[in-house]
N, C-alpha and C positions, 0 to 999 in steps of 0.2 A: 374152412374150419377143420380142425383135426384134434383128436385126443391122443396125446402121447403120455403114457404112464411115466411119472417123473417125481423125483425127490431132490430136495436141496439139503445137503449136509453142512450144517453151520456149527459155530461154537461161540462161547462168550468171549474168547480171546485166542490169539495165536498160541500155539503150544499145547492146546487141549487134546490133540490127537485126531483132528478131523481128516487129515490126509490118510492116516492109517485106517480109520473107519471107512472113509469113502472108497479108498482103493480096495480094501478088503471086501466091501459090499459089491463093488464092480466085479471083482474076481469070483466071489462066491456065486453071484447070479449067473455069471458067464459059465462057470463050471456046472451049473444046474441046467444048462442048455439054452439060456436066453441070450439074445443079441443085445448087448448093453452099449449104449452111447455115453461117452464120458465127457464131462465139461468141467472147466475150472473158471471161477469168477476171478477177474483181475488179469494182470499182464504176465503172470508167472509162466515160464517156459518149462520148468523142471517137473512139476507135478504131472502135467499132461503126458510126459514120457512114461511115468509109472502107470497112469491110467491106460495108456495104449498097450502096455505090457499085460495089464490085467484083463483087457477086453478084446484085444485083437483088432480094434478099430482106432482111427486117429483120435488122440486127445485134443480137445478144442477149447479155446478160451472164449469167455463172455465178458467183455469189458465195456461198460457203459460210458466210461470217460473217453477211451480211445475211439470207439465206434459209434457212440451216441445211443441213448436209450431206445430209440426207434429201431435199431438194428439187432437188439438182443433176441427178440422172439424169432425174427427171420433167420438169423444165424443158428439159433438153437434148432429150428425146424430143419434147416439144411443139414446140420451135423447129425441129427438123430433120425434122419430118413431111413426107413427100413428096420429100425431097432424095436425091440420089444419093451425096452425100459431105458430111461435116461437117468443118470445120477450126476448131480451137479455139486462139486465141492466148492465151498465158500472160501472167502479170503478174510484173514484177520478175525476180528469179532463180528458178530452178525450185523451190527449197525455201523461198523467202521467203513467210511468211504474216502473219497479223495479229500485231501486236507483242505478244510475251509469251505467245502462245497456241499455241506449237508450230507444227504444220503447218496449222492452221485457215486456210482461204481461200487456201492456196498453190496454185500450178499443179500441184505433185506430188499434193496431196490430190485435186484435181479430176480429174487423170488417172487416179488409182486408182478414184475413184467412177465414172468413165466406162469403166473397163477399156480405156483407149485407149493405143496406142503413142505414145511421145514422140520427137520429133525436136528435137535441140538445135542452136540457131543460135549459132555461136561467132564472136566477133570475133577474127579471126586476124591482124589488122594488125601486131601487135607480138610475134609468137611464131612458132616453127616446131615443133620436136620436142616442146616443152613442152605442145603442145596435147593430146598423148596422155595425159599425166598429169592434165591438167584434166578431160578427158572421162572417163577411168577413174574419177576421184573421184566425178563426178556419177552415173555408171552404177552404182557399187557402194554408194553411200551408203544407199539404201533399196531392198532387193531386190524390193519390191512395185511399184516404178516400173519400167516396161519402157522403158528408153532404147534405142530401136531404130535410131538413126542420127544422123548429124551433117550439117548444112549449114554450110559454111565461108563466112564473110562477110568482105568487105573484103580479099580476097586480092590481093597486090601484083603477081604475075607468074606465068608458067607454072612457073618454077623454084620459087617460093614454094609454089605449089599442090602440086608434086611432093613437096617435103619434108613438107608437112602430111599428104598422103595416105599416104606411106611410114610416118610415125609412127603414124597411126591404123590402118593395116594391122596393125602390130605389136600394137596394143591390141585388135584384133578388133572394132572398131566401124565399120560401113559408112559411107562418105561418100556422101551422097545428093545433094550439090550443092556447087558452089564458085562464089561470086559475086565479081566484081571490084568495086573501088570505083567507084561511079557516082553523081555528084552529082545527075543529073537525076531520080533516083528518090526523093530526099530530100523530106520534107514539112516546111515551115516551122513553127516553134514560137514560143510566147510564154510569158507568166507562168504558165499552168496546163497547158502541154503543147502538143500539136499544134493548129494552127488548124483549127476544125471545117470539115467539107465545105461546110456551108451558106454559109460566108463566102467560099469560093473554088471554087465548083462547077466551072468550066471548068478551072482549074489543077489542081484535085484529080483530075479525070477524067484529065488528061494524066499526072499522077504515077502513078495507078493503072495506066494502060496501060504506062507505062515499067517499073513494077515487074513487071507480068505478062511483058513482053518479057525482062527480065533473068532472071526465074525460068525461063522456057521455055528460055533459052539456057544457063543454068548449072546447072539441076537435072534430075535423072532423074525426070521426071513419072511415067513408067511404074512405076518402082520405088516411088515415094511412094504411088501409087494402090494398088498391090499391098499395101503395108504397111497402108494404111487398111482394106483388105478383110480383113486378117488379124485385126482386132479381134474378140474373141469376142462372143457374144450378150450383150445388155444387159437384165437382168431388170427387171420392173416395168412400170408403165403411164405414159402421158404425163400431164403436168399439164393440167388442164382448167379454164379460167377460170370457166365456169358452175358446175361442181361446187365449185370453191374458194369462190365467192361464196355458194352455197347452204349450205355447211358452215361459213361464217364465224360470228363472234360475234353478228352481227345476227340469225342464225337464220331467214333468209327468203330466198326466191328473188328474181327480178328485180322491181324496183319498177314500178308502172304508169305509163302516160302518156308514156313516152319523153322524160323531161326532157332539155333541151339543156344539155350541159356544154361551155362554150367552153374550148379549150386553146390557150395561146399557143405560137406556133411562129416560124419565120423565123430569120434570122441571129442575133438577139439572145438567143433562147431555144431552144437546141438540145439541152438535156440532158433526156432522158426515157427511162425503161425501156420496151421494147416491150410489156411485159405490162400497163402501166397503162391505156392505152386499151382493151385487150382486156377487162380487168376491169370498167371502166366500162360497156362495152357489155353484158357479161354481167350486170351489175347492173341493166340496163334503160335506161341512158342513151344518148342520141345524142351522139356526140363531134363537135364542130365546131371545126376548127383555124383560127386566124386569125393574122395577122402584125402585131404592134404597131408595126413600122416602117412599114408600108404602109397598113393598114386603119384607117379613121377611125371605124368602128363595130364594136361587138361583133356576133357572129353573131346573126341574127334569132332571137328567142325564147329568148335566153340566160337560164338559170335558175341557173347556177352557173359559176364561173370557176376554172380551174387555170392557174397561171403557174409553170412549172418553172425549172430552172437554165439557165445560159448565160453570156453575156458582155455584160450591159447596160452595163458600164463602157466598152466599146469603142464603144457607140452612144448614149451618154448624151444628146448634143445632138440626135440624130435622134428618140429617144424623147420627149425633152422638147418638141420642135417639134410633135409630133402631139397638140395640145391637145384636139381633139374626142374622141379615144379616151381620153385621161387623164380627161376629164370623165365619160365613159361608165363608166369603172371606178369612179370616185368615187361616182357615182350608184348603181351596182349594189351596192357595198359598203354605202352608207348605207341601202339598202333592207332590209338584213339577209340578203341572199342569201349562200349559202356561197361564200367565196373562199379558195382554198388556194394558198399561195405558198411555193416552196422556193428559197432562196438568191438567184438572180437575181430571182425574183419578189418576194422580200422587199425587195430594193433598189428595184425598180420601184414598190412601194407606199409607199416612204418619201417624206419631204418633198423631199429633194435627194439627188443622187448626184454627187459631185465638184463641187458648186455648181450643177449643173443641176436645175431644178425637175422633180420626178417627180410621181406621182399625189397624194401628200399624204394618203393614207389612214391611214398610221401616223405618230404623233408622234415621228419619228426621222429622223436624217440619216446618209447613207452616204458613205464616201470610200475611195479606194484606199490600201493600206498596203504597206510593204515586207515585212511578216511574212506567211508562208504558214501558214494554218490547215488542217491535214490530218490525217485519221485517223478510225478507226472509233469509234462512240459507242454507249452504251446509254442509253436515256431512257424516261421515263414521262410520260404525259399527266396534267397537274395538274388539269384541269377538263374537263367536257364541252364539246365544240366541234364544228365542222362536219366534222372529220376523225376524231376518236376520242372515246370515252367516257373519263371520268376513270379512271385506273389502267391504261390500255392501255400495255403495255410493248413497245418496239420497239428494233431495232438499226438504226443509220443510219451516215451518212458525212458528214463535213464536208470541204470543199475550196474554199478561197477566199483571195483576197488583199485583201479589203475588210474594213472595220470599220463596224459600225452603232452609233450612239450615240443613245439607250441601246440596249443589246443585248437587253434584256428589258423588256416592258411591265408595266403594273399587273397584268395577268393573263398570265403567261408561257405559251408554247406547250408547252414541255417542261421537265421537271426532269431534267437530266443526272445519271446515276448512276455512269457509268464512261467514261473513266478518271478524271475529276474531277467532284466534285459542284458543280453550278451550275444556275441557271435560264437559259432562253434562249427568244427568240422572243416573238411578240405574238399574243394572242387578244383580239379586240374585236368584239362583235356576231357576224356570221357569218364574220369573217376569221380564218384560221389562217395565220400567216406565221412562217417559221423558216429558219435556215441549214441545218438537218438534211435530208439526202436520205434518204428511206426507200423501200425496195423493197416495193411493195404486195403482191407475190406471197407475202411472208412473213406478211402480215396483211391478207387480202382484205376484212376488215370495214371497212377504211378506205375502199375504193372503194364498198362497199355503203352505208355511212353517208353518204358524199358524195352518191351518187345519190339516196338517200332524202330527204336535206335539200333537194336540188334539186327533187324531185318535189313537195315541200310548198310551193314558191314559184310564184307565177304568172309566166308569161313576161313579162318586163319590157321590152316594146317601147319604152316611153317613155324607157328608160334606155340605149338602144343608140346613142347618138350624136346 
């Protein structure tokens, strides 16, 4: 049992300003000298980057669909170890979850699993007294959700704030902050949401500082901190990557030899869950991060390669221009070494991306599309590969505006079983490439298998550029 002061920042709907408020609170409390642990409900990769910038700690995801409800509290305890305060940013509206599955993966469900008080961020720009009816509805919908206060966002004037506060006084819901409209705190977006921190480091830092200043000025930080301390004890133990690997399907502890697993990073490949490198290290691997936009060689001694998600479509010309690294990736894949690619990595391994030459490891071409592919998926591994044994069942998430042709190779990576049946991705040699994002904390055997396959390979110095 342990008491971790914690708050969940939720909203009635997307676009209400919860990312601005949550990130501003994280930064304001950090600047006040607290160690703040940042968490994001759902599969989103981008918001945790801003959270990490605000707190100086890894931003972490809490997704009950990908990892299961039983993992939420353990993962939270792991991520918040040593922190003075934890702030959890919700997803969409408070009660919005996985489509057709009730409350699963909703902010409300996570708040209940964490036994955490909820602060509702309300866009008040087009209402006054009606705000009380809105908040009353959210507060009374599920009596297990403790909606403990409101932060009013986009308040137009002192008179507007007075009307809002009077209405909420009648409803008996505390107002813990009122924020004016402030363009300087906004973060620019594009086709998949906010622009990641790695692409605008200096501007992102300025935005986070402005958000902290706005929150300090408009919110009752003392009351919010007291509310966080009112959270009851959270039962159970913290998730442990070493224990997770040892108990996984592979049935063994860390592999010998410290195999080097190269992991793509930099501005083009920003999507990764914080637990993935922790699991690889627990499995016995040495994780070496490199930037395909800048580095012309794979890390020395590379025995396996992981290329996660991101925005290669924004950097197609630059990625294409780095011919030495593209050749190194081709050589590594041709040697049979394990190469695992998710979404952006899949595009990088293709022949072309919007006409720009990529690595050419896969016999497929990628292009931008007007159609957004988004949603949770259930899938099964169709054959033994570098990531999973045949029959391994996973839950994942797709999120892209690109199309790969063909979308599946002669040996597909996954057989999708829900919401639609289809095959997807490419497996050839040691390569496993797919659009599907999978959270390895839900299936630690994936990290253990990748590390074991890497340990079976000699360090390929000759293939490093």
